[in-house]
C-alpha positions as CSV (number, residue, x, y, z in Angstrom):
1,M,15.6,6.0,-1.6
2,K,13.4,8.1,-3.8
3,L,10.6,10.5,-2.6
4,G,7.3,9.4,-4.1
5,V,3.6,10.3,-3.9
6,F,0.5,8.2,-4.4
7,T,-1.4,10.4,-6.8
8,V,-4.9,9.5,-5.9
9,L,-5.2,12.6,-3.8
10,F,-5.0,14.6,-7.0
11,G,-7.8,12.8,-8.6
12,D,-9.5,16.1,-9.5
13,R,-6.5,17.2,-11.5
14,S,-5.1,16.0,-14.7
15,L,-2.0,13.9,-14.6
16,E,0.0,16.7,-16.2
17,E,-1.2,19.2,-13.6
18,T,-0.3,16.8,-10.9
19,L,3.1,16.0,-12.2
20,K,3.9,19.7,-12.6
21,F,3.0,20.3,-9.0
22,L,4.9,17.4,-7.6
23,K,8.0,18.1,-9.7
24,A,8.2,21.6,-8.1
25,Q,8.1,20.0,-4.7
26,G,11.0,17.7,-5.5
27,V,9.1,14.5,-5.8
28,Q,11.0,11.8,-7.9
29,M,8.4,8.8,-8.1
30,I,4.7,8.5,-8.5
31,E,2.5,5.6,-7.5
32,I,-0.6,5.5,-9.8
33,G,-4.0,4.0,-9.1
34,C,-5.4,2.0,-11.9
35,G,-8.5,0.2,-10.5
36,G,-10.1,-1.0,-7.5
37,F,-10.5,1.4,-4.5
38,P,-7.9,3.9,-5.8
39,G,-9.9,4.3,-9.0
40,K,-8.7,5.2,-12.5
41,A,-8.5,9.0,-12.5
42,H,-5.0,9.1,-13.9
43,C,-4.6,5.6,-15.4
44,D,-7.4,3.6,-17.0
45,P,-5.9,0.4,-18.1
46,K,-8.6,-0.6,-20.5
47,V,-8.1,2.6,-22.4
48,L,-4.3,2.5,-22.3
49,L,-4.3,-1.1,-23.4
50,A,-6.7,-0.5,-26.2
51,D,-4.9,2.6,-27.7
52,D,-1.2,2.7,-28.4
53,T,-1.3,6.5,-29.0
54,K,-2.9,7.3,-25.7
55,R,-0.5,4.9,-23.9
56,K,2.5,6.8,-25.5
57,E,1.0,10.1,-24.4
58,F,0.7,8.8,-20.8
59,Q,4.3,7.6,-20.8
60,D,5.5,10.9,-22.5
61,V,3.9,13.1,-19.9
62,I,5.5,11.2,-17.1
63,A,8.9,11.3,-18.9
64,K,8.5,15.1,-19.4
65,Y,8.6,15.8,-15.8
66,G,11.4,13.3,-15.1
67,M,9.3,10.9,-13.1
68,E,9.3,7.2,-12.5
69,I,6.3,5.0,-11.7
70,S,7.2,3.1,-8.4
71,A,4.1,0.8,-8.8
72,L,0.7,0.6,-10.4
73,S,-1.9,0.3,-7.5
74,C,-5.1,-1.7,-7.6
75,H,-6.2,-2.2,-4.0
76,G,-9.3,-4.4,-3.9
77,N,-10.9,-7.6,-2.7
78,P,-10.7,-10.2,-5.4
79,I,-11.8,-12.9,-3.1
80,H,-15.0,-11.1,-2.0
81,P,-17.9,-13.5,-1.2
82,D,-20.1,-11.6,-3.6
83,K,-19.0,-13.0,-6.8
84,A,-19.8,-9.9,-8.9
85,I,-17.8,-7.8,-6.6
86,A,-14.9,-10.3,-6.6
87,K,-15.0,-10.4,-10.4
88,K,-14.7,-6.6,-10.8
89,F,-11.6,-6.5,-8.5
90,D,-10.2,-9.5,-10.2
91,D,-10.7,-8.0,-13.6
92,D,-9.1,-4.7,-12.5
93,L,-6.0,-6.7,-11.1
94,H,-5.6,-8.5,-14.4
95,D,-5.8,-5.5,-16.4
96,C,-3.4,-3.8,-14.1
97,V,-0.8,-6.6,-14.7
98,L,-1.3,-6.4,-18.5
99,L,-0.7,-2.6,-18.3
100,A,2.3,-3.0,-16.2
101,E,3.8,-5.4,-18.9
102,K,3.2,-2.8,-21.6
103,L,4.8,-0.1,-19.4
104,G,7.8,-2.2,-18.4
105,I,6.9,-2.1,-14.8
106,H,7.4,-5.2,-12.7
107,Q,5.5,-4.3,-9.6
108,I,1.9,-3.8,-8.5
109,N,0.4,-2.9,-5.1
110,T,-2.9,-4.3,-3.7
111,F,-4.6,-5.9,-0.7
112,S,-4.6,-9.6,0.0
113,G,-8.4,-9.6,0.2
114,C,-10.8,-11.3,2.6
115,P,-13.4,-13.8,1.9
116,G,-16.6,-14.7,3.8
117,D,-17.0,-17.6,6.2
118,C,-18.5,-20.1,3.7
119,E,-19.5,-20.3,0.0
120,D,-22.9,-18.7,0.7
121,S,-21.6,-15.6,2.6
122,K,-22.6,-12.1,1.4
123,Y,-19.9,-10.2,3.2
124,P,-16.2,-10.6,4.2
125,N,-15.5,-12.0,7.6
126,W,-12.3,-10.8,9.3
127,V,-11.4,-13.1,12.0
128,T,-9.4,-11.6,15.0
129,C,-9.6,-14.0,17.8
130,P,-9.2,-17.8,18.2
131,W,-12.3,-18.5,20.4
132,P,-14.9,-19.8,20.2
133,E,-13.4,-22.5,18.0
134,D,-15.7,-21.6,15.1
135,F,-13.4,-18.7,14.3
136,L,-10.4,-21.0,13.7
137,A,-12.5,-23.2,11.4
138,I,-13.4,-20.0,9.4
139,L,-9.7,-18.9,9.2
140,D,-8.6,-22.3,8.1
141,W,-11.2,-22.3,5.3
142,Q,-10.5,-18.7,4.2
143,W,-6.8,-19.4,3.9
144,N,-6.8,-22.9,2.4
145,E,-9.7,-22.8,0.2
146,K,-9.7,-19.1,-1.0
147,L,-6.7,-16.9,-0.1
148,I,-3.9,-19.3,-1.0
149,P,-5.3,-20.8,-4.1
150,Y,-6.3,-17.4,-5.6
151,W,-2.9,-15.9,-5.1
152,K,-1.0,-19.0,-6.3
153,S,-3.0,-18.8,-9.6
154,F,-2.6,-15.0,-9.9
155,V,1.1,-15.1,-9.3
156,Q,1.5,-17.5,-12.3
157,F,-0.5,-15.1,-14.4
158,A,1.6,-12.1,-13.2
159,K,4.8,-13.8,-13.9
160,A,3.8,-14.8,-17.4
161,H,3.4,-11.1,-18.0
162,G,6.7,-9.7,-16.4
163,V,5.3,-8.8,-13.1
164,D,7.3,-10.6,-10.3
165,K,6.4,-8.4,-7.3
166,I,3.0,-8.1,-5.9
167,A,3.0,-6.0,-2.8
168,F,0.3,-6.4,-0.2
169,E,-0.5,-3.5,2.0
170,L,-0.8,-4.8,5.5
171,H,-4.3,-3.6,6.2
172,P,-6.8,-4.7,8.9
173,G,-10.0,-6.0,7.4
174,F,-8.1,-8.3,5.1
175,C,-6.4,-11.6,5.8
176,V,-2.9,-10.2,5.5
177,Y,-2.7,-7.4,8.1
178,N,0.4,-7.9,10.2
179,T,3.9,-9.4,10.2
180,E,2.9,-12.9,10.7
181,T,0.2,-13.0,8.1
182,M,2.5,-11.4,5.6
183,L,5.3,-14.0,6.2
184,R,2.6,-16.7,6.1
185,I,1.2,-15.8,2.7
186,R,4.7,-15.3,1.2
187,E,5.8,-18.9,2.5
188,A,2.6,-20.4,1.0
189,V,2.6,-18.7,-2.3
190,G,6.2,-17.6,-3.0
191,P,8.7,-14.8,-3.1
192,E,6.7,-12.9,-5.6
193,I,4.5,-11.8,-2.7
194,G,5.8,-9.0,-0.6
195,A,4.7,-6.1,1.6
196,N,3.7,-2.5,0.6
197,L,4.6,-1.5,4.1
198,D,2.5,1.3,5.5
199,P,3.4,2.3,9.2
200,S,0.0,3.9,9.8
201,H,-1.7,0.5,9.9
202,L,0.9,-1.0,12.1
203,I,0.9,1.8,14.7
204,W,-2.7,1.6,15.7
205,Q,-2.4,-2.2,16.0
206,G,0.4,-1.7,18.7
207,M,3.2,-2.7,16.3
208,D,6.6,-0.9,16.0
209,P,7.3,-0.2,12.4
210,V,11.1,-0.4,13.0
211,M,10.9,-4.0,14.4
212,V,8.4,-4.9,11.6
213,I,11.0,-3.6,9.0
214,R,13.8,-5.7,10.6
215,K,11.5,-8.8,10.6
216,L,10.2,-8.5,7.0
217,G,13.7,-7.5,5.5
218,D,13.7,-8.2,1.8
219,A,10.0,-9.1,1.8
220,I,9.4,-5.3,1.7
221,F,8.8,-4.3,-1.9
222,H,7.4,-0.9,-1.4
223,F,6.9,1.7,1.3
224,H,3.9,4.0,2.0
225,A,4.6,7.1,4.1
226,K,1.7,7.7,6.4
227,D,1.4,8.3,10.0
228,T,-1.2,7.6,12.7
229,K,-1.9,9.5,15.9
230,I,-3.1,7.4,18.9
231,D,-5.5,9.3,21.2
232,A,-4.4,8.2,24.6
233,Y,-7.6,9.1,26.3
234,N,-10.0,7.4,23.8
235,T,-7.8,4.4,23.5
236,A,-7.6,4.0,27.3
237,V,-11.2,4.0,27.4
238,T,-12.3,2.2,24.2
239,G,-9.3,0.3,22.9
240,V,-8.1,0.4,19.3
241,L,-10.8,-1.6,17.6
242,D,-12.8,1.6,16.8
243,T,-15.6,1.6,14.2
244,K,-16.5,5.3,14.5
245,P,-16.3,7.3,11.2
246,Y,-12.8,8.7,10.4
247,S,-14.3,12.1,10.3
248,D,-15.1,11.8,14.2
249,E,-11.6,12.8,15.0
250,L,-12.4,14.1,18.5
251,N,-13.8,10.8,19.7
252,R,-11.8,8.2,17.7
253,S,-9.1,6.2,19.3
254,W,-6.7,6.9,16.4
255,I,-6.7,8.8,13.2
256,F,-4.4,9.0,10.2
257,R,-2.0,11.8,10.0
258,S,0.5,13.4,7.8
259,V,4.2,12.2,8.3
260,G,5.4,13.8,11.5
261,Y,2.1,14.4,13.1
262,G,1.8,10.9,14.7
263,L,5.3,9.7,15.3
264,D,7.9,12.3,15.9
265,T,10.9,13.1,13.6
266,A,13.4,10.9,15.6
267,K,11.1,7.9,15.1
268,W,10.8,8.6,11.3
269,K,14.6,8.8,11.2
270,D,14.7,5.4,12.8
271,I,12.3,3.9,10.2
272,M,14.4,5.3,7.3
273,S,17.5,3.9,9.0
274,A,15.8,0.5,9.4
275,L,14.9,0.5,5.7
276,R,18.5,1.1,4.8
277,K,19.7,-1.6,7.1
278,V,17.6,-4.3,5.5
279,G,18.6,-3.2,1.9
280,Y,15.5,-1.2,0.9
281,D,16.4,1.5,-1.6
282,Y,13.2,2.2,-3.5
283,A,10.1,4.5,-3.2
284,V,8.9,6.2,0.0
285,S,5.5,7.0,-1.4
286,I,3.4,9.5,0.5
287,E,-0.2,8.4,1.0
288,H,-2.1,11.4,2.2
289,E,-5.2,10.5,4.4
290,D,-5.0,13.3,7.0
291,S,-8.5,14.5,7.7
292,L,-7.3,17.6,9.6
293,M,-5.4,19.0,6.6
294,S,-6.1,19.9,3.1
295,N,-4.6,17.6,0.5
296,Q,-2.0,20.2,-0.5
297,E,-1.0,21.2,2.9
298,G,-0.8,17.7,4.3
299,L,1.2,16.6,1.4
300,C,3.7,19.4,1.6
301,K,4.2,18.9,5.3
302,A,4.8,15.2,4.6
303,I,7.3,16.1,1.9
304,A,9.1,18.6,4.2
305,N,9.4,16.1,6.9
306,L,10.5,13.3,4.7
307,K,13.3,15.3,3.1
308,E,14.6,15.8,6.6
309,T,14.4,12.2,7.5
310,M,14.9,10.1,4.2
311,I,18.4,8.9,3.3
312,F,18.7,9.7,-0.5
313,E,22.5,9.2,-1.3
314,D,24.4,6.0,-1.4
315,R,26.6,5.3,1.6
316,T,30.3,5.9,1.4
317,S,33.1,3.5,2.5
318,M,33.8,3.6,6.2
319,F,37.2,5.5,6.0
320,W,37.3,5.5,9.7
321,A,37.2,1.8,10.3
């Protein structure tokens, strides 16, 4: 495994400043936002695709600090019911693939997206219960008329440009948000679809990251290192479906935390061991979204905790057995 960082938290710094800092912390890989919600602070595909010199400068500065790009990330909603919004996300995703091809990268990270409930919808409609029966009719329409057709088409485009791994972050609010929906879209579209597994979104849904890792196995393409802390009192009173602002930490049922501030170190060791058991040997990419810490402190604490829990070296032969 290699220690990585999702560089969007340093959007106020240049790429070189960011890499210099991360190199000093022992980081080995970077995940770079190039459109959609993560923005384009460090990587604007339209600029880099249009200018060979700027693209080489981009690659050279990454090589200068001995880094690898684990994935280009372009999280968005390309099946948004507002056609203008959907087109913007779709354009960004296509540019992301074209840039990945130029850079020799075979993987992008994104969201599955979520449509509305009909062709005339204005906003996405995330269905979370089976009754009244209207909800199942919506879900059937979303998957069969929007989600599956879009990703079947997009996978063909991506494969034609050398990108054969499209990793969905399992994120509530989108059609693919848990283990079952991840496996369902993979079965419907193909093995090019996999997971950018982020434990923080599993924990507040009541899922166990270790068990999810074991179930998904080789469908895990990328891993986000982010934690969640459940507030026992608020959850007992309100439940986990909490729409209060993330800044209302005292009253929310759960908040995102830096690695080790939600789950304990022993659990993070179990997560890393489970990843090794299923054959995952790639980036452990820190995504900092801890509202109780500064970006730098939260990141550095996550790095320290992951250095203790990650498994960096190849296993040796079992001389004792």
